[in-house]
KETILUM-588735 format. One record per residue (C-alpha): residue in three letters; y negated, z negated, x negated; residue number from 1. Coordinates in Angstrom, 3 decimals. Layout:
BEGIN
<resn = ALA	v = Y	w = Z	u = X	resi = NUM> $
...
END
This chain:
BEGIN
<resn = MET	v = -176.298	w = -125.440	u = -155.066	resi = 1> $
<resn = THR	v = -172.815	w = -126.356	u = -156.316	resi = 2> $
<resn = LYS	v = -173.221	w = -129.898	u = -154.995	resi = 3> $
<resn = TYR	v = -174.319	w = -128.510	u = -151.623	resi = 4> $
<resn = ILE	v = -171.285	w = -126.175	u = -151.414	resi = 5> $
<resn = LEU	v = -168.866	w = -128.949	u = -152.391	resi = 6> $
<resn = LYS	v = -170.370	w = -131.217	u = -149.752	resi = 7> $
<resn = GLN	v = -169.886	w = -128.568	u = -147.051	resi = 8> $
<resn = VAL	v = -166.295	w = -127.908	u = -148.137	resi = 9> $
<resn = GLY	v = -165.521	w = -131.640	u = -148.249	resi = 10> $
<resn = THR	v = -166.978	w = -132.149	u = -144.773	resi = 11> $
<resn = GLY	v = -164.885	w = -129.251	u = -143.493	resi = 12> $
<resn = ILE	v = -161.673	w = -130.678	u = -144.955	resi = 13> $
<resn = ILE	v = -162.326	w = -134.106	u = -143.425	resi = 14> $
<resn = THR	v = -163.104	w = -132.507	u = -140.052	resi = 15> $
<resn = LEU	v = -159.884	w = -130.491	u = -140.174	resi = 16> $
<resn = PHE	v = -157.830	w = -133.580	u = -141.056	resi = 17> $
<resn = VAL	v = -159.326	w = -135.495	u = -138.120	resi = 18> $
<resn = LEU	v = -158.613	w = -132.539	u = -135.824	resi = 19> $
<resn = ILE	v = -154.979	w = -132.283	u = -136.975	resi = 20> $
<resn = THR	v = -154.420	w = -136.019	u = -136.537	resi = 21> $
<resn = ALA	v = -156.045	w = -136.191	u = -133.109	resi = 22> $
<resn = VAL	v = -154.235	w = -133.139	u = -131.748	resi = 23> $
<resn = PHE	v = -150.864	w = -134.254	u = -133.158	resi = 24> $
<resn = PHE	v = -150.906	w = -137.625	u = -131.414	resi = 25> $
<resn = MET	v = -152.456	w = -136.262	u = -128.208	resi = 26> $
<resn = VAL	v = -149.734	w = -133.620	u = -127.913	resi = 27> $
<resn = ARG	v = -147.037	w = -136.214	u = -128.518	resi = 28> $
<resn = ALA	v = -148.511	w = -138.251	u = -125.656	resi = 29> $
<resn = LEU	v = -148.149	w = -135.393	u = -123.143	resi = 30> $
<resn = PRO	v = -145.705	w = -136.160	u = -120.303	resi = 31> $
<resn = GLY	v = -142.589	w = -134.053	u = -119.773	resi = 32> $
<resn = ASP	v = -139.610	w = -132.891	u = -121.805	resi = 33> $
<resn = PRO	v = -140.041	w = -129.669	u = -123.841	resi = 34> $
<resn = PHE	v = -136.245	w = -129.295	u = -123.953	resi = 35> $
<resn = ALA	v = -135.803	w = -129.399	u = -120.180	resi = 36> $
<resn = ASP	v = -135.400	w = -125.598	u = -120.110	resi = 37> $
<resn = PRO	v = -131.658	w = -124.898	u = -119.592	resi = 38> $
<resn = LYS	v = -131.988	w = -121.732	u = -121.709	resi = 39> $
<resn = ILE	v = -132.365	w = -123.888	u = -124.827	resi = 40> $
<resn = SER	v = -128.879	w = -124.336	u = -126.235	resi = 41> $
<resn = PRO	v = -127.773	w = -127.648	u = -127.817	resi = 42> $
<resn = ASP	v = -127.653	w = -125.960	u = -131.254	resi = 43> $
<resn = ILE	v = -131.242	w = -124.749	u = -130.993	resi = 44> $
<resn = LYS	v = -132.359	w = -128.160	u = -129.772	resi = 45> $
<resn = GLN	v = -130.601	w = -129.853	u = -132.678	resi = 46> $
<resn = ASN	v = -132.205	w = -127.495	u = -135.214	resi = 47> $
<resn = ILE	v = -135.676	w = -128.109	u = -133.785	resi = 48> $
<resn = VAL	v = -135.172	w = -131.868	u = -133.694	resi = 49> $
<resn = HIS	v = -134.065	w = -131.802	u = -137.341	resi = 50> $
<resn = TYR	v = -136.885	w = -129.452	u = -138.443	resi = 51> $
<resn = TYR	v = -139.653	w = -131.578	u = -136.920	resi = 52> $
<resn = GLY	v = -137.922	w = -134.920	u = -137.387	resi = 53> $
<resn = LEU	v = -138.186	w = -135.630	u = -133.674	resi = 54> $
<resn = ASP	v = -135.405	w = -138.212	u = -133.973	resi = 55> $
<resn = LYS	v = -137.526	w = -140.220	u = -136.430	resi = 56> $
<resn = PRO	v = -140.457	w = -142.617	u = -135.832	resi = 57> $
<resn = ILE	v = -143.766	w = -141.000	u = -134.934	resi = 58> $
<resn = ALA	v = -145.297	w = -141.837	u = -138.323	resi = 59> $
<resn = GLU	v = -142.508	w = -139.946	u = -140.122	resi = 60> $
<resn = GLN	v = -142.914	w = -137.005	u = -137.745	resi = 61> $
<resn = TYR	v = -146.605	w = -136.920	u = -138.635	resi = 62> $
<resn = GLY	v = -145.810	w = -136.957	u = -142.356	resi = 63> $
<resn = ILE	v = -143.280	w = -134.126	u = -141.968	resi = 64> $
<resn = TYR	v = -145.794	w = -132.058	u = -140.022	resi = 65> $
<resn = LEU	v = -148.538	w = -132.579	u = -142.622	resi = 66> $
<resn = GLY	v = -146.096	w = -131.583	u = -145.371	resi = 67> $
<resn = ASN	v = -145.285	w = -128.353	u = -143.561	resi = 68> $
<resn = LEU	v = -148.981	w = -127.620	u = -143.012	resi = 69> $
<resn = LEU	v = -149.695	w = -127.988	u = -146.721	resi = 70> $
<resn = LYS	v = -147.155	w = -125.190	u = -147.285	resi = 71> $
<resn = GLY	v = -148.951	w = -123.028	u = -144.716	resi = 72> $
<resn = ASP	v = -146.072	w = -123.465	u = -142.265	resi = 73> $
<resn = LEU	v = -147.169	w = -123.978	u = -138.652	resi = 74> $
<resn = GLY	v = -143.570	w = -124.259	u = -137.506	resi = 75> $
<resn = TYR	v = -141.413	w = -122.577	u = -134.870	resi = 76> $
<resn = SER	v = -142.083	w = -122.167	u = -131.188	resi = 77> $
<resn = LEU	v = -139.947	w = -124.304	u = -128.901	resi = 78> $
<resn = LYS	v = -139.728	w = -121.491	u = -126.336	resi = 79> $
<resn = TYR	v = -139.747	w = -118.191	u = -128.263	resi = 80> $
<resn = ARG	v = -136.484	w = -117.908	u = -130.149	resi = 81> $
<resn = ASN	v = -136.499	w = -117.178	u = -133.887	resi = 82> $
<resn = ILE	v = -140.269	w = -116.614	u = -133.966	resi = 83> $
<resn = THR	v = -142.585	w = -118.658	u = -136.134	resi = 84> $
<resn = ILE	v = -146.091	w = -119.531	u = -135.029	resi = 85> $
<resn = ASN	v = -147.353	w = -117.785	u = -138.166	resi = 86> $
<resn = ASP	v = -145.688	w = -114.574	u = -136.938	resi = 87> $
<resn = ILE	v = -147.283	w = -114.921	u = -133.508	resi = 88> $
<resn = ILE	v = -150.729	w = -115.450	u = -135.033	resi = 89> $
<resn = ASN	v = -150.310	w = -112.447	u = -137.332	resi = 90> $
<resn = GLN	v = -149.297	w = -110.341	u = -134.337	resi = 91> $
<resn = ALA	v = -151.871	w = -111.516	u = -131.783	resi = 92> $
<resn = PHE	v = -154.983	w = -112.593	u = -133.724	resi = 93> $
<resn = PRO	v = -156.142	w = -109.016	u = -134.531	resi = 94> $
<resn = TYR	v = -156.569	w = -108.405	u = -130.779	resi = 95> $
<resn = THR	v = -158.484	w = -111.667	u = -130.367	resi = 96> $
<resn = ALA	v = -160.718	w = -110.888	u = -133.346	resi = 97> $
<resn = ASP	v = -161.297	w = -107.341	u = -132.104	resi = 98> $
<resn = LEU	v = -162.384	w = -108.564	u = -128.674	resi = 99> $
<resn = GLY	v = -164.542	w = -111.340	u = -130.131	resi = 100> $
<resn = ILE	v = -166.377	w = -109.136	u = -132.637	resi = 101> $
<resn = ARG	v = -166.999	w = -106.297	u = -130.183	resi = 102> $
<resn = SER	v = -168.289	w = -108.752	u = -127.591	resi = 103> $
<resn = ALA	v = -170.572	w = -110.476	u = -130.090	resi = 104> $
<resn = VAL	v = -172.109	w = -107.188	u = -131.258	resi = 105> $
<resn = PHE	v = -172.619	w = -105.976	u = -127.686	resi = 106> $
<resn = ALA	v = -174.117	w = -109.267	u = -126.458	resi = 107> $
<resn = ILE	v = -176.483	w = -109.656	u = -129.405	resi = 108> $
<resn = VAL	v = -177.744	w = -106.056	u = -129.334	resi = 109> $
<resn = VAL	v = -178.309	w = -106.051	u = -125.554	resi = 110> $
<resn = SER	v = -179.907	w = -109.518	u = -125.567	resi = 111> $
<resn = VAL	v = -182.332	w = -108.652	u = -128.372	resi = 112> $
<resn = ILE	v = -183.367	w = -105.331	u = -126.788	resi = 113> $
<resn = VAL	v = -183.847	w = -106.849	u = -123.315	resi = 114> $
<resn = GLY	v = -185.786	w = -109.800	u = -124.758	resi = 115> $
<resn = ILE	v = -188.104	w = -107.501	u = -126.721	resi = 116> $
<resn = LEU	v = -188.773	w = -105.217	u = -123.752	resi = 117> $
<resn = ALA	v = -189.373	w = -108.216	u = -121.471	resi = 118> $
<resn = ALA	v = -191.955	w = -109.635	u = -123.880	resi = 119> $
<resn = VAL	v = -193.706	w = -106.327	u = -124.575	resi = 120> $
<resn = LYS	v = -193.809	w = -105.350	u = -120.892	resi = 121> $
<resn = LYS	v = -194.441	w = -108.821	u = -119.517	resi = 122> $
<resn = GLY	v = -194.403	w = -108.947	u = -115.715	resi = 123> $
<resn = GLY	v = -192.748	w = -105.537	u = -115.502	resi = 124> $
<resn = PRO	v = -189.215	w = -104.457	u = -114.545	resi = 125> $
<resn = TRP	v = -187.720	w = -105.469	u = -117.897	resi = 126> $
<resn = ASP	v = -189.084	w = -108.980	u = -117.467	resi = 127> $
<resn = TRP	v = -187.185	w = -109.181	u = -114.179	resi = 128> $
<resn = VAL	v = -184.040	w = -107.772	u = -115.804	resi = 129> $
<resn = CYS	v = -184.247	w = -110.441	u = -118.506	resi = 130> $
<resn = THR	v = -184.600	w = -113.201	u = -115.914	resi = 131> $
<resn = ILE	v = -181.792	w = -111.876	u = -113.695	resi = 132> $
<resn = ILE	v = -179.166	w = -111.522	u = -116.429	resi = 133> $
<resn = SER	v = -180.132	w = -114.930	u = -117.810	resi = 134> $
<resn = VAL	v = -179.698	w = -116.546	u = -114.398	resi = 135> $
<resn = ILE	v = -176.326	w = -114.817	u = -113.986	resi = 136> $
<resn = GLY	v = -175.243	w = -115.960	u = -117.432	resi = 137> $
<resn = LEU	v = -176.253	w = -119.554	u = -116.745	resi = 138> $
<resn = THR	v = -174.907	w = -119.929	u = -113.206	resi = 139> $
<resn = ILE	v = -171.822	w = -117.743	u = -112.710	resi = 140> $
<resn = PRO	v = -168.613	w = -118.558	u = -114.656	resi = 141> $
<resn = ASN	v = -167.210	w = -115.678	u = -116.683	resi = 142> $
<resn = PHE	v = -163.849	w = -115.758	u = -114.902	resi = 143> $
<resn = VAL	v = -165.639	w = -115.180	u = -111.569	resi = 144> $
<resn = ILE	v = -167.530	w = -112.220	u = -113.013	resi = 145> $
<resn = GLY	v = -164.264	w = -110.902	u = -114.444	resi = 146> $
<resn = SER	v = -162.588	w = -110.984	u = -111.039	resi = 147> $
<resn = ILE	v = -165.577	w = -109.279	u = -109.390	resi = 148> $
<resn = LEU	v = -165.598	w = -106.495	u = -112.004	resi = 149> $
<resn = GLN	v = -161.865	w = -105.954	u = -111.579	resi = 150> $
<resn = VAL	v = -162.181	w = -105.599	u = -107.807	resi = 151> $
<resn = ILE	v = -165.241	w = -103.306	u = -107.874	resi = 152> $
<resn = PHE	v = -164.634	w = -101.072	u = -110.893	resi = 153> $
<resn = GLY	v = -160.880	w = -101.373	u = -111.225	resi = 154> $
<resn = VAL	v = -159.476	w = -101.565	u = -107.688	resi = 155> $
<resn = ASN	v = -162.126	w = -100.007	u = -105.427	resi = 156> $
<resn = LEU	v = -163.852	w = -97.396	u = -107.609	resi = 157> $
<resn = LYS	v = -160.953	w = -96.968	u = -110.056	resi = 158> $
<resn = TRP	v = -163.379	w = -96.217	u = -112.875	resi = 159> $
<resn = LEU	v = -161.849	w = -98.647	u = -115.356	resi = 160> $
<resn = PRO	v = -158.343	w = -100.039	u = -115.983	resi = 161> $
<resn = VAL	v = -157.856	w = -103.541	u = -114.617	resi = 162> $
<resn = SER	v = -155.852	w = -104.936	u = -117.546	resi = 163> $
<resn = ASP	v = -154.248	w = -104.297	u = -120.954	resi = 164> $
<resn = TRP	v = -155.797	w = -103.221	u = -124.270	resi = 165> $
<resn = LYS	v = -154.951	w = -99.599	u = -125.065	resi = 166> $
<resn = GLY	v = -158.267	w = -97.858	u = -125.637	resi = 167> $
<resn = ILE	v = -162.059	w = -97.933	u = -125.288	resi = 168> $
<resn = SER	v = -162.010	w = -97.920	u = -121.485	resi = 169> $
<resn = TYR	v = -159.814	w = -101.031	u = -121.499	resi = 170> $
<resn = THR	v = -162.377	w = -102.973	u = -123.554	resi = 171> $
<resn = ILE	v = -165.457	w = -102.485	u = -121.358	resi = 172> $
<resn = MET	v = -164.878	w = -105.171	u = -118.711	resi = 173> $
<resn = PRO	v = -163.543	w = -107.823	u = -121.149	resi = 174> $
<resn = ILE	v = -166.553	w = -107.298	u = -123.414	resi = 175> $
<resn = ILE	v = -168.976	w = -107.704	u = -120.490	resi = 176> $
<resn = VAL	v = -167.206	w = -110.876	u = -119.341	resi = 177> $
<resn = MET	v = -167.288	w = -112.296	u = -122.865	resi = 178> $
<resn = SER	v = -171.016	w = -111.525	u = -123.167	resi = 179> $
<resn = VAL	v = -172.069	w = -113.344	u = -119.992	resi = 180> $
<resn = GLY	v = -172.450	w = -116.730	u = -121.684	resi = 181> $
<resn = CYS	v = -174.665	w = -115.254	u = -124.389	resi = 182> $
<resn = PHE	v = -176.840	w = -113.527	u = -121.777	resi = 183> $
<resn = GLY	v = -177.647	w = -116.947	u = -120.375	resi = 184> $
<resn = TRP	v = -179.862	w = -117.935	u = -123.295	resi = 185> $
<resn = MET	v = -180.331	w = -115.242	u = -125.946	resi = 186> $
<resn = PRO	v = -182.616	w = -112.812	u = -124.033	resi = 187> $
<resn = LEU	v = -184.846	w = -115.730	u = -123.023	resi = 188> $
<resn = LEU	v = -184.935	w = -116.977	u = -126.626	resi = 189> $
<resn = MET	v = -185.910	w = -113.520	u = -127.886	resi = 190> $
<resn = ARG	v = -188.605	w = -113.136	u = -125.215	resi = 191> $
<resn = ALA	v = -190.048	w = -116.580	u = -125.984	resi = 192> $
<resn = SER	v = -189.985	w = -115.900	u = -129.729	resi = 193> $
<resn = MET	v = -191.760	w = -112.551	u = -129.228	resi = 194> $
<resn = ALA	v = -194.413	w = -114.245	u = -127.084	resi = 195> $
<resn = GLU	v = -194.944	w = -116.961	u = -129.679	resi = 196> $
<resn = GLU	v = -195.315	w = -114.458	u = -132.514	resi = 197> $
<resn = GLY	v = -197.717	w = -112.400	u = -130.406	resi = 198> $
<resn = ASN	v = -200.198	w = -115.291	u = -130.343	resi = 199> $
<resn = LYS	v = -200.223	w = -115.882	u = -134.095	resi = 200> $
<resn = ASP	v = -203.159	w = -115.075	u = -136.346	resi = 201> $
<resn = TYR	v = -201.492	w = -112.272	u = -138.311	resi = 202> $
<resn = ILE	v = -200.901	w = -110.313	u = -135.083	resi = 203> $
<resn = LYS	v = -204.517	w = -110.864	u = -134.004	resi = 204> $
<resn = THR	v = -205.682	w = -109.717	u = -137.441	resi = 205> $
<resn = ALA	v = -203.535	w = -106.578	u = -137.230	resi = 206> $
<resn = LYS	v = -205.015	w = -105.794	u = -133.817	resi = 207> $
<resn = ALA	v = -208.530	w = -106.387	u = -135.137	resi = 208> $
<resn = LYS	v = -207.874	w = -103.874	u = -137.925	resi = 209> $
<resn = GLY	v = -207.054	w = -101.282	u = -135.306	resi = 210> $
<resn = LEU	v = -203.360	w = -100.864	u = -136.076	resi = 211> $
<resn = PRO	v = -201.404	w = -99.142	u = -133.292	resi = 212> $
<resn = HIS	v = -199.676	w = -101.510	u = -130.870	resi = 213> $
<resn = ARG	v = -196.275	w = -99.876	u = -131.473	resi = 214> $
<resn = GLN	v = -196.605	w = -100.361	u = -135.242	resi = 215> $
<resn = ILE	v = -197.600	w = -104.018	u = -134.846	resi = 216> $
<resn = VAL	v = -194.609	w = -104.728	u = -132.614	resi = 217> $
<resn = LEU	v = -192.003	w = -102.816	u = -134.614	resi = 218> $
<resn = LYS	v = -193.172	w = -103.619	u = -138.127	resi = 219> $
<resn = TYR	v = -194.378	w = -107.206	u = -137.818	resi = 220> $
<resn = GLN	v = -193.733	w = -108.959	u = -134.521	resi = 221> $
<resn = ILE	v = -190.021	w = -108.131	u = -134.051	resi = 222> $
<resn = ARG	v = -189.168	w = -108.841	u = -137.683	resi = 223> $
<resn = ASN	v = -190.436	w = -112.403	u = -137.409	resi = 224> $
<resn = ALA	v = -189.435	w = -113.004	u = -133.783	resi = 225> $
<resn = ILE	v = -185.780	w = -112.207	u = -134.458	resi = 226> $
<resn = LEU	v = -185.420	w = -115.036	u = -137.008	resi = 227> $
<resn = PRO	v = -184.273	w = -117.631	u = -134.387	resi = 228> $
<resn = ILE	v = -181.535	w = -115.189	u = -133.329	resi = 229> $
<resn = VAL	v = -180.441	w = -114.730	u = -136.937	resi = 230> $
<resn = THR	v = -180.394	w = -118.497	u = -137.407	resi = 231> $
<resn = ASN	v = -177.950	w = -118.837	u = -134.493	resi = 232> $
<resn = LEU	v = -175.942	w = -115.753	u = -135.436	resi = 233> $
<resn = GLY	v = -173.132	w = -117.553	u = -137.224	resi = 234> $
<resn = VAL	v = -172.576	w = -120.069	u = -134.445	resi = 235> $
<resn = THR	v = -172.763	w = -117.276	u = -131.850	resi = 236> $
<resn = VAL	v = -170.097	w = -115.155	u = -133.542	resi = 237> $
<resn = MET	v = -167.870	w = -118.224	u = -133.990	resi = 238> $
<resn = GLY	v = -168.227	w = -118.983	u = -130.313	resi = 239> $
<resn = PHE	v = -167.117	w = -115.482	u = -129.382	resi = 240> $
<resn = LEU	v = -164.096	w = -115.566	u = -131.665	resi = 241> $
<resn = GLY	v = -163.010	w = -118.933	u = -130.317	resi = 242> $
<resn = GLY	v = -163.869	w = -118.247	u = -126.693	resi = 243> $
<resn = THR	v = -161.731	w = -115.209	u = -125.953	resi = 244> $
<resn = LEU	v = -158.913	w = -117.158	u = -124.278	resi = 245> $
<resn = VAL	v = -160.261	w = -116.857	u = -120.722	resi = 246> $
<resn = ALA	v = -161.034	w = -113.131	u = -120.956	resi = 247> $
<resn = GLU	v = -157.625	w = -112.467	u = -122.511	resi = 248> $
<resn = GLN	v = -155.938	w = -114.224	u = -119.614	resi = 249> $
<resn = ILE	v = -157.930	w = -112.329	u = -116.967	resi = 250> $
<resn = PHE	v = -157.460	w = -108.867	u = -118.493	resi = 251> $
<resn = VAL	v = -153.987	w = -109.395	u = -120.014	resi = 252> $
<resn = VAL	v = -155.192	w = -108.764	u = -123.566	resi = 253> $
<resn = PRO	v = -152.246	w = -109.295	u = -125.960	resi = 254> $
<resn = GLY	v = -154.160	w = -111.826	u = -128.048	resi = 255> $
<resn = LEU	v = -153.684	w = -115.490	u = -128.823	resi = 256> $
<resn = GLY	v = -154.857	w = -116.544	u = -125.364	resi = 257> $
<resn = LYS	v = -151.602	w = -115.418	u = -123.746	resi = 258> $
<resn = PHE	v = -149.520	w = -117.554	u = -126.080	resi = 259> $
<resn = PHE	v = -151.870	w = -120.539	u = -125.984	resi = 260> $
<resn = ASN	v = -151.977	w = -120.715	u = -122.189	resi = 261> $
<resn = ALA	v = -148.198	w = -120.255	u = -121.976	resi = 262> $
<resn = SER	v = -147.650	w = -123.023	u = -124.517	resi = 263> $
<resn = ILE	v = -149.477	w = -125.542	u = -122.323	resi = 264> $
<resn = THR	v = -147.503	w = -124.547	u = -119.230	resi = 265> $
<resn = ASN	v = -144.188	w = -124.612	u = -121.105	resi = 266> $
<resn = LEU	v = -144.890	w = -127.853	u = -123.003	resi = 267> $
<resn = ASP	v = -144.421	w = -125.924	u = -126.238	resi = 268> $
<resn = TYR	v = -145.713	w = -128.741	u = -128.442	resi = 269> $
<resn = SER	v = -145.481	w = -126.895	u = -131.735	resi = 270> $
<resn = MET	v = -147.292	w = -123.858	u = -130.316	resi = 271> $
<resn = ILE	v = -150.107	w = -126.017	u = -128.919	resi = 272> $
<resn = LEU	v = -150.467	w = -127.749	u = -132.271	resi = 273> $
<resn = GLY	v = -150.296	w = -124.550	u = -134.285	resi = 274> $
<resn = MET	v = -152.775	w = -122.598	u = -132.160	resi = 275> $
<resn = THR	v = -155.260	w = -125.465	u = -131.944	resi = 276> $
<resn = ILE	v = -155.137	w = -126.121	u = -135.677	resi = 277> $
<resn = PHE	v = -155.464	w = -122.412	u = -136.472	resi = 278> $
<resn = PHE	v = -158.510	w = -122.003	u = -134.234	resi = 279> $
<resn = GLY	v = -159.993	w = -125.244	u = -135.523	resi = 280> $
<resn = ALA	v = -159.465	w = -124.279	u = -139.171	resi = 281> $
<resn = PHE	v = -160.890	w = -120.817	u = -138.546	resi = 282> $
<resn = LEU	v = -164.035	w = -122.135	u = -136.854	resi = 283> $
<resn = ILE	v = -164.511	w = -124.821	u = -139.514	resi = 284> $
<resn = LEU	v = -164.229	w = -122.157	u = -142.239	resi = 285> $
<resn = CYS	v = -166.764	w = -119.953	u = -140.457	resi = 286> $
<resn = ASN	v = -169.122	w = -122.909	u = -140.101	resi = 287> $
<resn = ILE	v = -168.835	w = -123.681	u = -143.827	resi = 288> $
<resn = LEU	v = -169.646	w = -120.066	u = -144.714	resi = 289> $
<resn = VAL	v = -172.623	w = -120.074	u = -142.335	resi = 290> $
<resn = GLU	v = -173.971	w = -123.333	u = -143.784	resi = 291> $
<resn = ILE	v = -173.608	w = -121.995	u = -147.332	resi = 292> $
<resn = ALA	v = -175.357	w = -118.760	u = -146.338	resi = 293> $
<resn = TYR	v = -178.205	w = -120.775	u = -144.813	resi = 294> $
<resn = GLY	v = -178.448	w = -122.705	u = -148.060	resi = 295> $
<resn = PHE	v = -178.908	w = -119.497	u = -150.035	resi = 296> $
<resn = VAL	v = -181.449	w = -118.095	u = -147.571	resi = 297> $
<resn = ASP	v = -183.537	w = -121.269	u = -147.139	resi = 298> $
<resn = PRO	v = -183.744	w = -123.785	u = -150.040	resi = 299> $
<resn = ARG	v = -185.182	w = -126.377	u = -147.642	resi = 300> $
<resn = ILE	v = -181.772	w = -126.649	u = -145.982	resi = 301> $
<resn = ARG	v = -180.144	w = -127.390	u = -149.337	resi = 302> $
<resn = ALA	v = -182.745	w = -130.084	u = -150.010	resi = 303> $
<resn = SER	v = -182.334	w = -131.745	u = -146.602	resi = 304> $
<resn = ARG	v = -178.509	w = -131.589	u = -146.468	resi = 305> $
<resn = GLY	v = -177.531	w = -131.630	u = -150.113	resi = 306> $
END
């Protein structure tokens, strides 16, 4: 098991190094001048140039940046005065994590329940509900759904606030928008898994013994049918945590999305680098933990990947 864990950690470190290198040189290749803003004084410009070594060859700049990263220093924003990227992440990431976790829990619970009901009541109303929300999730972009929800429930009916993040009512529409992508596949996966388990011998044996249908479904069929969902759970949660940027922009959530989108518009090179590396490192870490957890749960994974 130790060899398996070390292999996963080593793969993660190599992946992160490749990500840092690729993003660094891609950002440096962006057109435009980050110091074109007249609000940036010559003194501030000089300090930034010295800090990042922007007056040195690109290879030296890369070395300086790697050295700062090893100290845990993501640098200073080129646009926000006297604020480090570490400070911005500490301030904004809790909102992003909050939105991502709430959305993941909501999407998984709803998808599993709808998938189970669709399989148990095949051909009934719940089967149609499962198909409809899956089609919506697969065909309509989440930013379109976000705009529709804002117009209907925020502007016309005035049931929910259109933007901000100040309480439970503010979270409802962002959570729904975040869950749309998951609705495209998870209810169908749960329904298919339930149908597959329903045709297996142990279910037929339980029926032959005269066990109540409700007991068979709740005690045996669901427990085994949910395994594909559990297998994808880690990747699903990671996707939610890394995919909040669009919803944050639509609903003005004070998370990392606001700063990341602004950094691209403002050519804030250090912010783009810092945010991308932070998200990349976070997702790589989550993936390592998920792979290690799989290794503990299923020894066959350790044998095939160790």
